[in-house]
N, C-alpha and C positions, 0 to 999 in steps of 0.2 A: 620403391614400394610404399614408403610412407606417404609420398605425394599422391599416389594412386588412391590410397585409403582415404585421405583427406578429401579429394575430389569426389569420391563415391559418397562420402558423408554429406557433402554439399548438394549432390544430386538428390539424395533421399529427402533432405529437408525441402528442397524446391518442389519435389513431387508431392510431399505431404502438404505443403502450403497451398498448392493448386487444388488438391482434393478438398481441403478443409475450409478454405477461404477465411471468413471472419472468425470461425471457431479456432483457427490456428493462432491468431493473435490473442484470442481470449483464453488460451491455455498458458498458464504461467511458465510451464516447463519449456514449451515451444518459444515463448517470448524471450526467456533467458538464453536459450540455446541459439536463437537467431542473432541476438546481439553479440554473444560470444563468438559465433562464426565470423562476424564482421569486424571483430576487434582482436582478441587474443589469438584466435585461430588464423585470422588473416595475416597477422604478423609472422606466424609460423610459416605460412605459404610463401610470403615474401623472402624469408630466409632460405627456404628450400630451393627457390628458382632464381636466386641471384645469379647474375652473369648472363647465361643464355636466355633467361626469361625476362630480362629487364625491359625489352621492347614490349612484351605482352603486358607487363605491369604498367608501363607508361600509357599504353592504349586504353587499358581499363580505367585509369585515372582520368584521362581526357574524356572518355565516354561518360563517366560519372559526372564530371564537371559540366559537360554539354547538356546533360539531362537535368541539371540542377539538383542532383541527389545529395542529401546530407548523410555522410558516412558516420555511423556511431563512433563515439570516442571512448577512451578508457573510463571516464566518469559515468558514461551511460552503462557500461558493463558493471561498474561498481553499484550503480543505482538499481540495476536489474537483480544483482545478487542480494542486495539489502532487501529489496522488495520480496524476493522469494523466501528469505529467512524470516522476514516479518510475518509472512503467511504461515510459515512453519511454527513460529512461536504463538501467534494469535489463535490459530485453530488446532494447536497441539498435534501437528502432523508427525507421524512416525517417520524417522529419517530413512530407514530402509525401504518403506513403502513408497515414499516420495521418490527415492532413487529408482524404483521400479515403475514409476509413472502413475502411481495410485494417489488420488487426492480424496481424503475423507471416505475411504472405502470404495471409491469408484475409479475404474481404470480410464485414464485419459491418454497416457503415453506422451511422448516417448520415454524410455528409460534413460537414465544418466550413466555415462561411461565413468571409469575411474578418473579420467582426465577432467570430466565435467564436475565431478565431486571435488576434485583437487582445486579447481578454479573457484568454487564456492568457498572452500577453506582458505584459499590464498587471499581472496577479497576480504574475508572476515579478519584474517591476520592483519591486512593493511589498515583495517578500521579499528584495530586494537581490541577486537572481539575474540578473545582466546577460547571462550566456551565453544562457539560455533566453529572456530578453527579446528579444535579437537574433534567435534562431532563429525564434521565433513571430511577431515583427513582420515579418521578411522573408517568412515564409510568408503572412502576412496580405496583403502587397503582391501576392504571386503570385495568391492567390485573388481579390483585388480586380480584377486584370486579366482574370479569367474571368467576372466578374459584369456582366450588362447593367444590372441594377438594384442599384446599389451599397449594400451593407449598412453601410458606414462610410465616412467621409471619408478620403482619402489623407493629408490634413494631420494628422489625429489619429495615424495610424501613424507618420508622419515625426517628429513631436514626441518620441514615446517612443523611436524608433530613435536620434535624436540624443542624448537623455539617456543612453541605454545606451552609446552610443559614447563619450561623454564620461566616464562612470563607468568604462569599460573602458580609458581612457587614450588613446583615438584622437581627439585634438582636431580633426584635419583632417576626419575623417568627420563628426564632430558639426557642424562649421561648414558643410560642404557640404550636409548634409541640412537644416540650418536655413535655408540660402540658398534651397533649393527650397521650403521651407515658406513663407518670406516671399513668394516669387513667386506661390504659390498663394493665400495669404491675407495681403495687404499690411497688413491691420488686425488681424492676430493679436495678442492682448494680451501674449504673452510672447516671441514669436519675435525681435523686433528687439533686445530687451535681451539675450537669450541669445546672439545672433549677435555682438553687440558684445563680450560677455564672451569668447567663444571666440577672436575675432580678437586681443583684447588679450593673452590667454594665449599665443597663437602668437607675437606680437610680442615678448613678454617673453623668449622663447627665440631671438629673431632668426630666426624661421621664417615661412613663408607657406603659403597653401593648396596651391599647386602643388608645392612642394618635396617630394621623396621621399627615401628613404634611411633608414638605421638611426639616426635621431636620437631615437627613442622617442616621437615625437608622432603616429605612425600614418599609414596610407595612406588617402586619402579614398575610394578605390574598393574597399576591403577588404570581403570578405564572410566569413561564418563558415565556417571549415574544420572541419566537424563531427568527422571522424575524428581530426584533430589535437587538438581540444579533448577528445575522449573519452580519448585516450591520456594527456593531461595530467591529466584528472580521475582516471583509474585510479591514476596515480602518487601523487596527493594523497590518495586514499582509503586507501591502504595495502594490504598483502597480504591480510589477512583479508577486507576488504570486496570486493576484486577477486575473491577465491575464491568468496565468497558469491554474487556476481552471476553468475559463470561457472556455478556449480551451478544457480542459478535458471534459466539458459538451457539446462540439460540437459547441460552440459559436465563430466561426471564425470571425476575424475582418480584413482580407485582403480586400483591396478595389476591387470593381467590375472591375475597369479599369485594375488593375494588373491581375486579374483572366482571363479577356478577352484576354490578350496578351500571355497567356501560351498555349503551344501546346502539342499534342501527335504525335509521329512519330516512325518510325523504326530506330534503332541505330545500326550501323555496328561496333561499338567498335573500338579497336586499334590493331586488330589482323586479319590476312587474314581468319582465321577460321570463324569469325563472318559474313563474306559475305555469307556463306552458310545458316546461321541461325541468322538473325538480331534480336535484342531484341526489345520488345515493350516498348517504353520509354514515360513517362509522366512527363512533367515539372510541378513542384509544386511551384517553386519560381525562380526569375531571378537573383537577386543579394542580397545575395549569391545564386549561382546556385545550386538548390536542385532538384534531379530527382528521379523518381521511375522506376525501371526496373521490368516489370510484368512477371510472369511465368518464373522466372530466376532459381529457385531452385526446383528440382523434389521431389516428395513424398518419393522416395527411398533414396535420399540424406538426407532428413529430418529425416527419421526413423533411419538411420545410426548415425546421430549426436545425437539424443535422446538416442539411445542405448548405445553409448560410454560415453556420458556425465553423465547420471543418477547416476551411482555408485560413481562418483567423486564429486558430488555437495557439495559445501561448501557455507557458508554465504558470499555474495558479499562484497568486500572491496573497499575503495577509497584511493587515495594517499594524505597523509598529506602534505599540501603545504609548511610547514616549514621544516619538516625532510625528506620528500620523502618516508617515510615508509608507508606500506599498513596497513589499519585499517578499522574495521567496523564502520558504521555511520547510524544514525536513518533516514537520508534523502535518503538512498539507501537500499531498502529491496527487496532482491531477492537471489536466489541460483545460483552460477556460477561454471563452469568447463572450462578447457582449452584443446583444441585438436591440436595436431601437424599434419603437412601435411602428413607425412609418415604412419600415423596410419591406414589409410584405403583408398582405391582407391576413394571412394565417397567423402571423406574429401579432398583428393588431387585435385579432380575435381572442388571443390568449390574454392580452392586457384587459380586454373587455370582460372576459370570464372572471378574472380575479376581482374586478370591480363589482360585477353583478353578484358574485357569491358573498363577498365580504362587506360591500358598501364602502370600502376604503377608497380614497382618492389616489389614483395611480399617477397623477401628475408629479407627485413628490417621491415616487418610488425610484430606486435605482433601476437602471436598464436591466432587461432580462439577461441573467447570467447563465451561460450554458457550460456544463462541465462534463468531461469524459474521464473516467477512471479506468486505467489499464492495469498492468501487472502490479499487484500490491498497492494500487491506488487507494488513498485513504485521507481522512481529515480528522485528526485527533480531537478529544473533547474541547469544546470552545463555546463561547457565547456569540450570538449574532449581534447583540446590542453592545454599545460602548459603555464601559464602566466609568464611574466618577473620576478615577485617576487618569483616564484617557482623554485629556483636555482637548487635544487637537483632532480627535476623530470626527470625521464628517463636517469639519468646520468649513471646508471649501464648498460644500453643497448648500449650506444654510437652510437645511430642512429638518433639523433636530435629529433625534436618535432613531434607530430602527424599531418601529413599534410592532411590526409583525413580519412573519416569514411565510411565504407561499412556495412550497417545494414540490416540483413536478417530477415524476418518474417517467422516463422516456424509453426504457428498456426493461425487460425482465433480466434478472441476473441469476445464472445457473447456481452458483454457490458464493456466499459471502455478500458484501456490499450493503448490509443493513444500515438503517439509520437508528441509532440507539441513544437513549437518554439515561445516563448512569445514575443520576439522582432519583429517577422514577422507577427504574427497573424494567423499562419496556424496550422492545426491539421491533422495528418495522421493516419487513422485507420489501424490497422494491417490486412494484407491480405496474407494468406499463400502462400509461394513461391515467394513473391515480395522482392525486394531489394531497399533500399533508399541509395543514395550516395551523398556526398557533400565534399567540401574542407574546412578544418578547418582553414587553413592559407591563408592569402593574398599572392599575387605574390612576395612581398618583404619580406616574412617570418614572418610578424607580425600576431598574432592571429586575426581572424575575429570574433569580439564580437557579430555579428548578428547571429552566429551559435549556440548561447546558446539554449539549448533544454532540454526536460524532458520526462520521461516516466510516464504517468498518472496511478493512481491506477487501478488495475483490479477489476471491479465490479462483473462480473459473467463470469465464465470460467477460463481457465488458459492461460498464454501467454508464448510462447517459442520464443526467438530471439537469433541470433548469430551475432557477429560483428568482423570485422577486424579494428584495428587501425593501419593505414599504416603510416610509418615514413618518414622523409625527405630524409635520405641518400639513394642514388640510384635512385632518381627521377629527377636528374639534366637535363636530355635530354627530359623526358616526360613533365615536367613542369618547364621550366627554370625560374630562379629568375629574378626579375626586381626591379629597384628603384621605379617604379610606381606600387603601390599596386593593381591597377585595370586594368592592361594590358589585 
């Protein structure tokens, strides 16, 4: 019976993926559940069909290998869970609504079962994140109460809730939950030992299960106060991170006076060709000057970029400021590829457009970087330029620092995925075909710290962007140096 239910779940997911195609992958709930189906749930299936089904398992493995398919691993499941929880925190998503398939007030589906919620809680526990262990295990209990055919045992949830309560310093709640666990499963292999330990710890402080008060040992009936925990979390994160998340939610804090001074106009660039077809330019900030060129990249050019980049995608890297070496980092989650100018006429055309609009020499630009952000994909606040202490940055290129950034949006994003500048209070929503441009360096060659920016997590949909990091060498006549940083 259990195996039949699991197979039925797989069929439903397959049919949903066929109907929704790209929207399926752009839904963080579907993405998480797909990876869970191919990791934790697949392990359950293997356990269920051991013996008689071993030939079937062997055939599936051979077919997978023959097709060159990469099966997700447990770290992929953990990454998907972390990504979903990042979205929950950044966009302040209500846990029960999220479990019902609702993102920011809009239904996307599917809903999460008690077992799905349990898995989010279990992954949080494995990461030492006891707040979200509590949040998702409590939600698992709620969903379990709605299920006629239980997807998980109540005792499994209680064990993790008790562990999380203990790790959070609430001994009374840990003891109370473990007592319930013992009553449900008298032969549970760990429950009796855990309960004895919790009782001994309480006795050590001269306390008991019923006692309440501010003795630091917790309330046995305490539930998670999400708003209180969010406030504590924001205080711990610091001002920049709090500003970043506000901007991701669309809460700009640029002054009305500054907004009123910004203009839209036609821009004729720095090349005679642009007189025939000026660009539609929108100012989004004055100092530093940040502009958006609308309808700059065509659909055909975008499709070429996607086609060339997709087979080459690798996990994005960042430069270690001490060694200059490239490495992966938890604060940048995306897939990237690099395209050279000569690879296709449409790629060469984009190189030319960047030159024609800015007048900057593209010979010392880094190659066109293409990035795709999926479930919870983001890039936390960072500078594009190398700071003084980053002695080895770009040394191998021999072209100086990154003087400017040309950032192209190659998809619309249904929810999330904004580019934000926490020091400026502005948030830019991706618009397919548009380009954002700014100088990273002041006129005296020093880095402009106001250009610190970030890519917000994608909440729904997928985000495609490309960028040029244009370097100093070769720009001497287009943007002459000055001892005055603000010439």
